[in-house]
C-alpha positions, 0 to 999 in steps of 0.5 A, spaced: 542 312 458 547 306 457 544 300 456 547 293 458 547 288 452 549 282 456 549 279 462 554 274 466 552 267 467 548 266 473 547 259 476 540 257 477 538 257 484 538 250 487 534 253 494 529 258 495 531 260 503 530 253 506 526 250 501 530 245 495 527 248 489 525 241 487 520 241 494 518 248 492 516 246 485 512 239 488 508 243 494 507 250 491 508 251 484 502 253 480 498 250 487 499 255 493 502 262 495 508 261 500 512 266 503 520 265 503 524 269 508 531 270 505 530 266 499 536 268 495 543 267 499 547 273 498 541 277 495 543 284 493 538 289 490 540 289 483 537 296 481 537 303 485 532 308 485 536 312 481 537 307 476 530 305 475 528 313 474 533 313 469 530 307 465 523 310 466 525 316 462 527 312 456 522 311 450 524 304 449 522 302 456 515 301 458 513 304 465 507 307 468 506 311 474 500 309 479 497 314 484 492 314 489 492 321 492 486 323 496 483 316 494 483 318 487 486 312 483 490 315 477 495 312 471 499 315 467 504 312 461 511 313 461 516 315 459 517 320 465 522 326 466 525 326 473 521 333 474 514 329 472 515 324 478 511 326 485 516 328 491 519 322 494 516 325 500 509 324 498 505 318 500 501 314 495 504 313 489 508 307 485 512 307 479 512 301 475 518 299 470 517 293 465 522 289 462 528 291 466 531 285 465 532 287 457 536 293 459 540 292 466 545 286 466 544 285 474 537 284 473 538 279 467 543 276 472 537 275 477 532 273 472 537 267 470 537 265 477 530 262 476 532 258 470 530 252 474 523 253 470 523 253 462 525 259 459 518 258 454 514 260 461 518 266 462 515 273 461 519 279 464 522 282 470 518 288 473 521 293 478 517 298 482 518 303 486 513 306 491 513 311 496 510 310 503 503 307 502 504 306 495 501 300 491 496 299 485 490 296 489 487 289 490 487 285 484 488 278 480 493 276 475 493 270 471 501 268 471 506 266 476 510 271 480 515 271 485 515 278 488 522 279 491 523 285 496 529 289 494 529 295 498 524 297 504 518 294 507 512 292 503 505 289 506 502 283 502 495 281 503 492 275 499 485 271 498 484 265 495 476 265 495 474 272 493 469 277 490 471 278 483 467 284 482 471 290 480 470 298 482 467 301 476 470 307 472 477 305 474 483 306 470 485 299 474 482 293 475 481 294 482 477 289 486 471 292 490 470 288 496 477 285 497 478 281 504 484 278 505 485 271 509 493 271 509 498 277 510 506 278 510 510 284 511 516 283 506 523 286 508 529 286 503 531 279 501 524 276 502 520 273 497 512 271 496 510 266 490 503 267 488 500 262 483 495 265 478 488 267 480 490 269 487 487 276 489 493 280 492 494 287 495 501 290 496 502 296 500 509 300 501 510 301 509 516 306 507 520 307 501 520 301 497 523 297 491 519 290 489 522 286 484 516 282 480 519 276 476 513 273 472 512 267 468 506 266 464 503 261 459 500 263 452 492 263 452 489 258 447 487 263 443 494 266 442 496 259 440 490 258 435 492 265 432 500 263 432 498 256 428 494 260 423 499 265 422 504 259 421 500 255 416 498 261 412 506 262 411 508 255 410 503 252 407 498 257 404 491 253 401 489 254 394 482 253 391 475 254 394 470 250 398 466 245 392 459 247 390 455 240 391 449 243 388 445 238 383 438 240 383 434 246 384 433 248 392 426 250 395 430 253 401 435 257 399 437 260 406 439 253 408 446 252 409 448 246 405 450 240 409 455 238 404 458 244 404 459 244 412 462 236 411 467 239 406 469 244 411 470 239 417 474 234 412 479 240 410 480 243 417 481 236 420 486 235 414 489 242 417 490 240 424 498 241 426 502 234 427 507 235 433 513 238 429 508 243 426 505 245 433 513 245 436 515 250 430 509 254 432 510 255 439 518 256 438 516 261 433 511 265 437 514 264 444 521 266 442 518 273 439 521 279 443 517 284 447 513 289 442 517 294 445 524 291 443 527 294 437 534 291 434 538 296 431 543 292 425 550 294 426 552 299 420 559 298 421 559 290 423 566 287 422 566 282 416 566 274 417 573 273 417 575 278 423 568 276 426 571 268 426 578 270 429 575 275 434 569 270 436 575 264 437 579 269 442 573 272 446 567 268 445 560 270 444 554 272 448 546 273 447 543 280 447 539 281 453 533 282 449 534 276 445 529 270 446 532 263 444 528 256 445 529 250 442 527 242 441 530 237 438 532 239 431 529 246 431 531 252 434 528 259 434 531 266 435 527 272 436 521 269 432 526 266 426 526 258 426 532 254 424 534 247 423 540 245 427 544 238 427 550 235 430 556 240 433 552 246 430 546 244 434 549 242 440 553 249 441 547 253 439 543 249 444 548 251 449 548 258 447 540 258 448 541 255 455 547 259 458 546 265 454 553 265 451 559 261 448 566 261 450 572 261 445 574 254 447 567 252 445 567 255 439 574 253 437 571 246 438 567 245 432 570 242 426 572 245 420 566 242 416 561 245 421 564 251 423 563 254 417 556 254 417 556 255 425 560 262 424 556 264 418 549 264 422 553 267 428 555 272 424 548 274 421 546 274 428 551 279 430 550 283 424 542 284 426 544 285 434 542 279 437 548 277 439 555 280 441 562 279 442 563 277 449 566 283 453 563 288 448 
């Protein structure tokens, strides 16, 4: 299977159907569900059923098969040989392929249209194929999602107030007593936005492809763990909690109050300053998906030839690369860099646009170009960026 590595630049959307993006964000984002008919002007389904099935055959791509034959829910994990999938004529099954934007340039270009939202919020694009009456049951997600209909028709039902109890002994988290209060039938080009915590159920009304563009926020526990890992790596603590024993005790099982006070003082001293919180988030949120493995180039061209080639062609980020920045800090695939001057300006441009033109690279002055091209060459060797057109 051929994997597209880079995507052509795609301008962020300015409108969603009749809504200006600013209006949508003010009225609906993180607030309430909305169905937007013909949401993207000139929309074309990025992935065919054949392409989706090809992706599901790869061990590098996360996929699931959900079926409800004879009323019995079943979930299988990919990869799937074509012969392992049910007949297209059989009703009641769904193939879900996660992270399609990491492997398909047309899907990555579609995801880029939603970069009117911070990249730090973006999760991935999941695309599902469902046979007639296929679905995954009524459920609740804790992230924002744009459900864009690519092919066929799907009926969506939602509920804001609902019974949270789940069906017991199920391989899926399916709501036991789902009663909807709103309903839409989506056709190709229609979009349903759902904020976190809205119960929903989608059922295909014929052979259907649905594109789920997800945006998530890290849980506080994730952030706390990321900070602990960051601090242990950059500022490991030495020594031990002091002993304040000065006389015999008659209550040996009692935790010494002086020990508690000392730990409180030390932990307070370890609270992150803003710059440390920023760097922790940059590292954590730029980490690639767990399934992503970059293969370093065994026969990468040397730095002088890379400088010449980049000066003629420009460079582009790999689809799987995550790159975020704030102020003088930039993180790429979980690695932190301090950048400034023209180098910082150009790398921030790369992070925002996914590529740097040859003209932009040639604009760097000789003093800064050396460090810039050295950094880009390392990323090229790691497989994180490519020469444009590769």
